[in-house]
C-alpha positions in Angstrom: -14.6 15.0 -13.3 -17.7 16.8 -14.7 -21.0 15.1 -14.3 -22.5 13.3 -17.3 -25.5 15.7 -17.2 -23.3 18.6 -18.3 -23.2 19.6 -22.0 -20.7 17.3 -23.7 -19.4 20.1 -26.0 -19.0 23.7 -25.1 -18.4 26.6 -27.5 -16.8 29.9 -26.5 -16.8 33.0 -28.8 -14.6 35.9 -27.9 -11.3 35.5 -26.1 -10.5 39.0 -24.9 -9.6 40.2 -21.4 -12.7 38.5 -19.9 -13.4 35.7 -22.3 -10.0 34.1 -22.3 -9.7 33.4 -18.6 -13.4 32.3 -18.5 -12.8 29.8 -21.3 -9.5 28.7 -19.7 -11.3 27.9 -16.4 -13.7 25.7 -18.4 -10.9 23.8 -20.1 -8.9 23.4 -16.8 -12.1 21.9 -15.2 -12.1 19.2 -17.8 -14.7 20.6 -20.2 -14.6 19.8 -23.9 -14.3 23.4 -25.3 -14.2 24.7 -28.8 -13.2 28.4 -29.3 -13.3 31.2 -31.9 -12.0 34.7 -31.9 -11.7 37.3 -34.7 -7.9 37.3 -34.1 -7.0 33.6 -34.2 -3.7 34.0 -32.3 -5.7 34.7 -29.2 -7.0 31.2 -29.4 -3.5 29.7 -29.2 -3.2 29.6 -25.4 -6.5 27.8 -25.2 -5.6 25.4 -27.9 -2.4 24.6 -26.1 -4.5 23.7 -23.0 -6.6 21.3 -25.1 -9.3 23.4 -26.6 -10.5 22.8 -30.2 -10.7 25.7 -32.7 -13.3 26.5 -35.4 -12.9 29.3 -37.9 -16.4 30.8 -37.5 -19.1 31.3 -34.9 -21.4 29.2 -37.1 -19.1 26.2 -37.0 -18.6 26.5 -33.2 -22.3 26.6 -32.6 -22.9 23.7 -35.0 -20.4 21.5 -33.3 -21.3 22.3 -29.7 -24.3 21.7 -27.4 -24.0 25.1 -25.6 -22.2 28.2 -26.9 -21.0 31.0 -24.7 -20.3 34.5 -26.2 -18.2 37.1 -24.4 -17.9 40.0 -26.9 -16.9 42.9 -24.9 -14.7 44.3 -27.7 -17.0 45.6 -30.5 -14.3 45.1 -33.2 -14.2 41.4 -32.4 -17.4 40.7 -34.4 -17.4 43.2 -37.3 -18.5 42.2 -40.8 -20.9 39.4 -39.9 -24.4 40.9 -40.5 -26.3 40.5 -43.9 -27.3 43.7 -45.6 -31.0 43.2 -45.3 -30.7 43.2 -41.4 -29.0 46.6 -41.5 -31.5 47.9 -44.0 -34.4 46.8 -41.8 -32.9 48.3 -38.7 -32.2 51.6 -40.4 -35.8 52.0 -41.5 -37.0 51.0 -38.1 -34.8 53.7 -36.6 -32.9 51.2 -34.5 -29.4 52.4 -35.4 -28.0 55.4 -33.5 -24.6 56.4 -32.3 -25.1 55.1 -28.7 -26.2 51.6 -29.8 -24.1 51.1 -32.9 -21.5 49.1 -30.9 -24.0 46.6 -29.8 -24.6 45.5 -33.4 -21.1 43.9 -33.4 -22.4 41.5 -30.7 -25.5 40.8 -32.8 -23.2 40.2 -35.8 -21.5 37.2 -34.2 -24.8 35.8 -33.0 -27.0 36.3 -36.0 -25.0 37.6 -39.0 -23.4 35.8 -42.0 -21.4 32.9 -40.6 -22.8 33.8 -37.2 -23.8 31.4 -34.4 -27.5 31.4 -35.5 -26.6 29.7 -38.7 -25.1 26.8 -36.9 -27.3 26.5 -33.9 -30.7 24.7 -33.7 -33.1 22.6 -31.7 -31.5 20.9 -28.7 -28.7 23.5 -28.5 -28.2 26.6 -26.3 -26.7 30.1 -26.7 -25.5 31.9 -23.6 -24.5 35.6 -24.1 -22.3 36.7 -21.2 -21.5 40.1 -22.9 -22.8 43.4 -21.6 -25.5 44.8 -23.9 -28.7 46.8 -23.5 -32.0 45.0 -23.0 -33.3 45.6 -26.5 -30.2 44.2 -28.1 -30.4 41.1 -25.9 -34.0 40.6 -26.9 -33.1 41.0 -30.5 -30.3 38.4 -30.2 -32.7 36.1 -28.3 -35.3 36.3 -31.0 -32.9 35.3 -33.7 -31.5 32.4 -31.7 -34.9 31.1 -30.7 -36.2 31.3 -34.3 -33.8 28.4 -34.9 -35.4 26.3 -32.2 -32.4 26.8 -29.8 -32.6 28.1 -26.3 -31.2 31.5 -25.2 -29.9 32.8 -21.9 -28.4 36.2 -21.3 -25.8 36.1 -18.5 -23.8 39.4 -18.2 -21.1 39.2 -15.5 -20.2 41.5 -12.7 -16.5 41.5 -12.2 -13.3 42.3 -14.0 -10.1 40.5 -15.3 -8.9 39.2 -11.9 -12.3 37.7 -10.8 -12.5 36.1 -14.2 -9.1 34.5 -13.8 -10.0 33.3 -10.3 -13.4 32.0 -11.2 -15.1 34.6 -9.0 -17.5 36.3 -11.4 -21.2 37.0 -10.6 -23.7 36.0 -13.3 -26.9 38.0 -13.8 -29.0 35.6 -15.9 -32.4 35.7 -17.7 -34.1 33.8 -20.4 -34.8 30.1 -20.8 -34.9 28.5 -17.3 -34.1 25.1 -18.6 -30.9 26.4 -20.2 -30.0 28.1 -17.0 -30.4 24.8 -15.1 -28.3 23.1 -17.7 -25.4 25.5 -17.6 -25.5 26.3 -13.9 -22.6 24.0 -13.1 -20.5 25.7 -15.9 -21.4 29.1 -14.4 -20.2 27.8 -11.1 -16.8 26.9 -12.6 -16.4 30.5 -13.9 -18.1 32.4 -11.1 -18.8 32.5 -7.4 -22.5 33.2 -7.6 -25.4 33.4 -10.1 -28.9 34.8 -10.1 -31.8 33.9 -12.4 -33.9 37.0 -13.0 -36.7 35.8 -15.3 -37.4 37.1 -18.8 -34.7 38.2 -21.3 -33.8 41.8 -20.7 -33.8 41.6 -16.9 -30.2 40.4 -16.8 -29.0 43.1 -19.1 -31.0 45.7 -17.1 -29.6 44.5 -13.8 -26.0 44.6 -15.1 -26.5 48.2 -16.2 -28.0 49.1 -12.8 -25.0 47.5 -11.1 -22.6 49.4 -13.4 -24.4 52.7 -12.5 -24.2 52.0 -8.8 -20.5 51.0 -9.0 -19.7 54.0 -11.2 -21.4 56.4 -8.7 -19.5 54.8 -5.8 -16.2 55.1 -7.6 -16.8 58.8 -8.5 -17.8 59.6 -4.9 -14.8 57.7 -3.6 -12.5 59.7 -6.0 -14.0 63.0 -4.7 -13.1 61.9 -1.2 -9.6 60.9 -2.1 -8.9 64.2 -3.8 -10.4 66.2 -0.9 -8.3 64.3 1.6 -5.1 64.9 -0.4 -5.9 68.6 -0.9 -6.2 69.3 2.8 -3.0 67.3 3.6 -4.6 64.2 5.1 -3.7 60.6 4.6 -5.9 59.5 1.7 -7.1 56.5 3.8 -8.8 58.9 6.2 -12.5 59.3 5.5 -14.6 62.1 6.7 -17.7 60.6 8.2 -19.9 63.6 8.6 -21.1 64.5 5.1 -22.2 68.0 6.0 -18.8 68.9 7.6 -17.0 67.3 4.6 -18.9 69.6 2.2 -18.0 72.6 4.4 -14.4 71.6 4.3 -14.4 71.1 0.5 -15.9 74.6 0.1 -13.2 76.1 2.2 -10.5 74.9 -0.2 -12.6 75.3 -3.4 -12.8 71.6 -4.1 -15.8 70.5 -6.2 -17.8 67.6 -4.8 -21.0 67.4 -6.8 -21.9 63.8 -5.9 -21.4 64.4 -2.2 -23.5 67.6 -2.5 -26.3 65.6 -4.2 -26.1 62.9 -1.5 -26.3 65.6 1.2 -29.5 66.9 -0.4 -31.0 63.4 -0.2 -30.0 63.2 3.4 -31.9 66.5 4.0 -35.0 65.1 2.4 -34.6 61.9 4.5 -34.4 64.1 7.6 -37.5 66.0 6.6 -39.4 62.7 6.5 -38.3 61.7 9.9 -35.6 59.2 8.8 -32.6 60.9 10.4 -32.0 57.9 12.7 -31.7 55.4 9.8 -28.6 54.6 7.9 -28.2 54.2 4.1 -31.8 53.1 3.9 -32.8 56.7 4.6 -31.4 57.7 1.2 -33.4 55.0 -0.5 -36.6 56.2 1.2 -35.8 59.8 0.3 -35.5 58.8 -3.4 -38.8 57.1 -3.2 -40.3 60.3 -1.7 -39.0 62.3 -4.7 -41.1 60.4 -7.2 
């Protein structure tokens, strides 16, 4: 049973690949959950488990103590913003092609029939979507203008960790709301970090994504190289310099490995050749 100190009513907006298993874990843990999704049929599995349904984010936020939002799919929140917000953003040069998708997340939080219209003092809004820091701050400002609390909590993890309750939460914002929802984060994840002011969680998530993306790209280069020279793909070449020479001999492009090798050269020139991966970090510092 959940402790009495937990929020009595929990809202969940967005039941896509990530949101659905996260909300299911809350329901299965005994939480009183109310859900919304642009496509109502995606709410049906949660309703069958005992969740309540509301037809708009506004109504979910109005009926719940804490509302979570997982809006990874931009199309899931279209049509919610009032005209004057778009007008103001246009004249402030806030809209561009790279950020346009984030306005869908803002729509659900702050637009017409959005959560901000139903939320207020004594309530909390936890955004577990992945957005940039500026967007997170914008959503926070709209939510806090109502007297409610705001916490950004983007997750590290994919569908399987979401299903297994093994996500990592990178949170920032109102510390009191963090403390309130911590047991709920523990239901949905294996670890959580509080990082201070709004924007820090979003920034950390983007940094983690950058690191993971670089690792995946480098790993892919290694797999392609091993296959091209007829090796078992599970075999890894430990010496980076020799690996680059091998790649050159078969005309295999390895730009990330080459860049890494240059960093190792810098590290060696600074007398760090006896260190491990920390040598690369020190080399990057030296390049400032």
